[in-house]
C-alpha positions in Angstrom: 48.9 192.7 -21.7 50.4 192.1 -18.5 47.2 192.0 -16.4 45.0 189.1 -15.3 41.5 189.1 -14.6 40.0 187.6 -11.1 36.6 186.3 -11.5 33.6 187.4 -9.3 30.5 185.8 -10.9 30.6 187.5 -14.5 32.5 190.6 -13.6 36.4 191.0 -13.1 38.9 193.3 -11.9 42.4 194.1 -13.3 45.3 192.9 -11.2 48.8 193.8 -12.5 52.1 192.1 -12.2 51.3 188.5 -13.8 52.3 187.7 -17.3 51.2 184.5 -19.1 53.9 182.0 -19.7 52.7 180.3 -22.9 54.1 180.6 -26.2 52.1 183.4 -27.8 51.9 181.8 -31.2 48.5 180.0 -30.5 47.1 183.3 -29.4 48.1 184.9 -32.8 46.7 182.0 -34.6 43.2 182.8 -32.7 43.2 186.1 -33.4 43.6 185.5 -37.1 40.8 183.2 -37.0 38.4 185.6 -35.0 39.3 188.1 -37.7 38.0 185.9 -40.6 34.9 184.6 -38.2 35.9 181.1 -38.4 35.9 180.2 -34.7 34.4 177.0 -33.1 31.7 176.8 -30.5 33.7 175.0 -28.1 37.4 174.8 -27.2 39.4 172.6 -25.0 42.5 174.4 -23.8 45.0 172.1 -22.0 48.6 173.0 -20.6 50.7 172.8 -17.6 49.5 174.4 -14.3 50.3 178.0 -14.1 51.1 178.4 -17.7 48.2 181.1 -18.3 45.3 179.0 -19.5 42.9 181.4 -18.0 44.7 184.5 -19.4 44.6 182.8 -22.8 40.9 182.2 -22.6 40.1 185.7 -21.7 42.3 187.2 -24.4 40.4 185.0 -26.9 37.0 186.2 -25.4 38.1 189.5 -25.8 38.6 189.0 -29.6 35.4 187.1 -30.0 33.4 190.0 -28.6 35.4 192.8 -30.4 33.5 194.7 -32.9 36.5 196.3 -34.7 38.2 195.1 -38.0 41.4 193.9 -36.3 40.6 191.8 -33.4 41.1 192.7 -30.7 41.2 196.3 -31.7 41.2 197.9 -28.2 39.2 200.8 -28.9 35.5 199.5 -29.6 33.1 199.6 -26.6 33.6 196.0 -25.9 37.2 196.1 -25.7 37.0 199.3 -23.6 34.7 197.3 -21.1 37.2 194.3 -21.3 39.8 196.5 -20.2 38.0 198.1 -17.4 37.4 194.6 -15.8 33.5 194.6 -16.2 32.3 192.9 -19.5 28.9 191.4 -18.8 28.9 188.8 -21.6 32.2 186.9 -20.1 31.2 184.3 -17.5 33.8 182.1 -15.6 33.3 179.2 -13.2 35.5 177.0 -11.3 38.4 179.3 -10.6 41.1 178.9 -7.8 40.9 175.6 -6.0 37.3 175.1 -6.9 35.6 173.2 -9.8 32.3 173.5 -11.5 29.6 171.2 -10.0 26.3 170.1 -11.7 24.4 173.0 -10.4 27.1 175.3 -11.9 26.7 173.8 -15.1 23.0 173.9 -15.0 23.1 177.7 -14.2 25.8 178.1 -17.3 23.2 176.4 -19.5 20.4 178.5 -18.4 22.6 181.7 -19.0 23.6 180.4 -22.3 19.8 180.2 -23.4 19.6 184.1 -22.7 20.4 186.6 -25.2 23.8 188.5 -24.8 23.7 191.6 -22.7 25.8 193.8 -25.2 26.6 192.4 -28.5 26.0 189.0 -30.5 27.8 186.5 -28.4 28.4 185.3 -24.8 31.7 183.5 -23.9 31.7 181.1 -21.1 35.2 179.9 -19.5 35.2 176.9 -17.2 38.5 176.6 -15.3 39.8 173.3 -13.7 37.3 171.5 -16.0 39.4 168.4 -15.7 38.3 168.3 -12.0 34.8 168.3 -12.7 32.9 165.1 -11.6 31.3 162.8 -14.2 27.9 164.2 -13.5 28.9 167.8 -14.3 30.8 166.8 -17.5 27.6 164.8 -18.5 25.4 167.9 -17.8 27.7 170.0 -19.9 27.4 167.5 -22.9 24.0 169.0 -23.8 25.7 172.4 -24.4 28.2 170.8 -26.5 25.7 168.8 -28.4 23.1 171.7 -29.1 25.1 175.0 -28.8 23.2 178.1 -29.2 24.6 180.3 -32.1 25.4 183.0 -29.5 27.7 181.0 -27.2 31.4 180.0 -27.1 32.6 177.7 -24.5 36.4 177.1 -23.2 37.1 174.2 -21.1 40.7 174.6 -19.2 42.4 171.6 -18.1 45.9 170.4 -17.3 45.2 167.2 -19.2 42.7 166.1 -21.9 42.5 162.8 -20.5 40.7 164.0 -17.5 37.6 164.8 -19.5 34.8 162.5 -21.0 35.7 161.4 -24.6 32.2 162.7 -25.4 33.3 166.1 -24.6 36.8 165.7 -26.2 35.1 164.8 -29.4 32.9 167.9 -29.6 35.5 170.5 -28.8 38.5 171.9 -30.6 41.6 171.3 -28.9 44.3 174.2 -28.2 47.5 173.0 -26.4 49.6 175.6 -24.9 53.3 174.9 -24.9 55.7 177.2 -22.6 57.4 180.3 -23.7 60.0 179.9 -26.5 63.5 180.1 -25.1 63.8 183.7 -26.5 60.5 184.8 -24.8 61.4 183.2 -21.6 64.8 184.9 -21.5 63.4 188.3 -22.3 60.6 187.9 -19.7 63.2 186.8 -17.0 65.4 189.7 -17.7 62.5 192.1 -17.5 61.3 190.7 -14.2 64.7 190.4 -12.5 66.7 193.3 -14.2 69.7 191.2 -14.2 72.4 190.5 -16.9 71.5 188.2 -19.9 74.2 185.8 -18.7 72.6 185.5 -15.2 69.1 185.0 -16.8 70.4 182.3 -19.2 72.2 180.5 -16.2 69.1 180.5 -14.1 66.8 179.4 -16.8 69.2 176.4 -17.6 69.1 175.4 -14.0 65.3 175.8 -13.9 64.9 173.7 -17.0 63.2 176.6 -18.8 60.8 177.7 -16.0 60.6 181.3 -15.8 59.1 181.1 -12.3 61.7 178.7 -11.0 64.5 180.9 -12.5 63.1 184.1 -11.0 63.3 182.4 -7.7 66.8 181.3 -8.3 67.8 184.9 -9.1 66.1 186.3 -5.9 68.2 187.9 -3.3 67.1 185.3 -0.8 68.3 182.4 -3.1 71.6 184.3 -3.6 72.1 184.4 0.2 71.3 180.8 0.5 73.9 179.8 -2.2 76.5 181.8 -0.5 75.8 180.2 2.8 76.0 176.7 1.3 79.3 177.6 -0.6 80.6 178.6 2.9 79.5 175.5 4.5 80.9 173.3 1.6 84.3 175.1 1.7 84.7 174.4 5.3 83.6 170.7 4.8 86.1 170.0 2.0 88.9 171.8 3.6 88.5 169.8 7.0 87.7 172.7 9.0 85.3 171.1 11.6 85.1 173.9 14.0 84.3 176.6 11.4 81.8 174.1 9.9 80.0 173.6 13.1 79.8 177.5 13.6 78.4 177.8 10.1 75.7 175.4 10.8 74.8 175.9 14.4 75.7 179.3 15.6 73.3 181.2 13.4 70.5 179.2 15.2 68.5 179.1 11.9 64.8 178.2 11.8 63.9 175.1 10.5 62.7 176.4 7.1 65.8 178.6 6.5 68.1 175.9 7.1 66.3 173.6 4.8 66.6 176.1 2.0 70.3 176.4 2.7 70.7 172.6 2.5 68.6 172.7 -0.8 71.0 174.9 -2.2 73.9 172.9 -0.9 72.3 169.8 -2.4 72.0 171.5 -5.9 75.7 172.7 -5.6 76.8 168.9 -5.0 74.6 167.6 -7.8 75.7 169.8 -10.3 79.4 169.2 -9.6 78.7 165.5 -10.0 77.3 166.3 -13.4 80.4 168.2 -14.3 82.6 165.3 -13.4 80.5 162.9 -15.5 80.5 165.2 -18.3 76.8 166.6 -18.0 77.5 170.2 -18.7 78.7 173.1 -16.6 77.2 174.8 -13.5 74.7 177.5 -13.9 76.1 179.2 -10.7 79.9 178.1 -10.5 81.7 178.6 -7.3 84.8 180.6 -7.4 88.3 180.6 -5.6 89.2 178.1 -3.2 85.9 176.3 -3.3 86.2 175.9 -7.1 89.6 174.4 -6.6 88.5 171.9 -3.7 85.5 170.9 -5.7 87.7 170.2 -8.8 89.9 167.8 -6.6 87.1 166.1 -4.9 86.3 162.5 -5.8 83.1 161.4 -7.1 82.5 159.1 -4.0 83.2 162.0 -1.6 80.6 164.4 -3.3 78.0 161.4 -3.5 78.6 160.8 0.4 78.2 164.5 1.1 74.9 164.6 -1.0 73.6 161.7 1.0 74.4 163.5 4.2 72.5 166.5 3.0 69.5 164.7 1.8 69.4 162.6 5.4 69.4 165.9 7.3 66.7 167.4 5.0 64.7 164.4 5.5 65.1 164.7 9.3 64.0 168.3 9.3 61.0 167.4 7.4 60.1 164.8 10.0 60.4 167.6 12.8 63.8 166.5 14.2 65.5 168.6 16.6 67.3 171.3 14.4 70.6 171.6 16.4 71.0 167.9 16.7 70.3 167.5 12.8 72.8 170.1 12.0 75.4 168.7 14.2 75.1 165.3 12.8 75.4 166.9 9.3 78.6 168.6 10.3 80.1 165.3 11.4 78.9 163.4 8.2 80.2 166.1 5.9 83.8 165.9 7.4 83.7 162.1 7.1 82.5 162.3 3.4 85.1 164.9 2.6 87.8 162.7 3.9 87.0 159.7 1.6 
């Protein structure tokens, strides 16, 4: 399922394009337990930001409310309502930047005391549960201690340590890991349409993050790498005039120049790692630049990297863009000569 529900009270609408980034083994295990009817009344789902905790909880809710033999069956009335984005027995609170307050929890408890609309169960999903104040968490404790038989609650949090011990002891934990390397590679290749080799290199550079790897494979990032290679080529070959033109004449906006320098810094850092034996670059330069980098000393690369960081810091502090770029051009030439 490549869709995400966005909450509006207890109703949802489908929005295409977002794929959960968690390993699917936990969801398969939950489906199996739902089919056997051995699910808990409360779950604490923790995992990194953006990994898909809400999507996971919604998928679990779909299985819990399904009336088919294989859960979720996709064809029963409950599954059809879920797919249409309007199931009345699924309630979400605390989405986006918000978190549930005491009044939200009291309303949740009130709804939990009412019989379900369609079937035998209601599912309550509390996003950003770890950001709730102690008062709201204590108010929720009543539902955890005396749960109605028709209610299942999911608390979603980035870290379990942000929840009160009294809640933690009464909920079953589900930890969501990231995608397996195979899943991540398949997802990235599907999103970007590039070759397997490109996707593998991007994932390596992004430390396994599909979102960051997708950004690295974007046309904008490719353009920034190309500009960064051009700047570094002129610096290492001592072509000060061409270097100044490359940095100053396009009259880059602050944000654009910062992004190019970010790519330049990554290029320098990766080359230093190579020299110290920490693996090859995921996006290796070619031709004359590759030869210049191979002959560049560790000290020169370190000085060049420090110059780029200094320029990026100046841009963050709202320094004059042309002045910062001019100073960087001088410092890169000096660094390459060491």
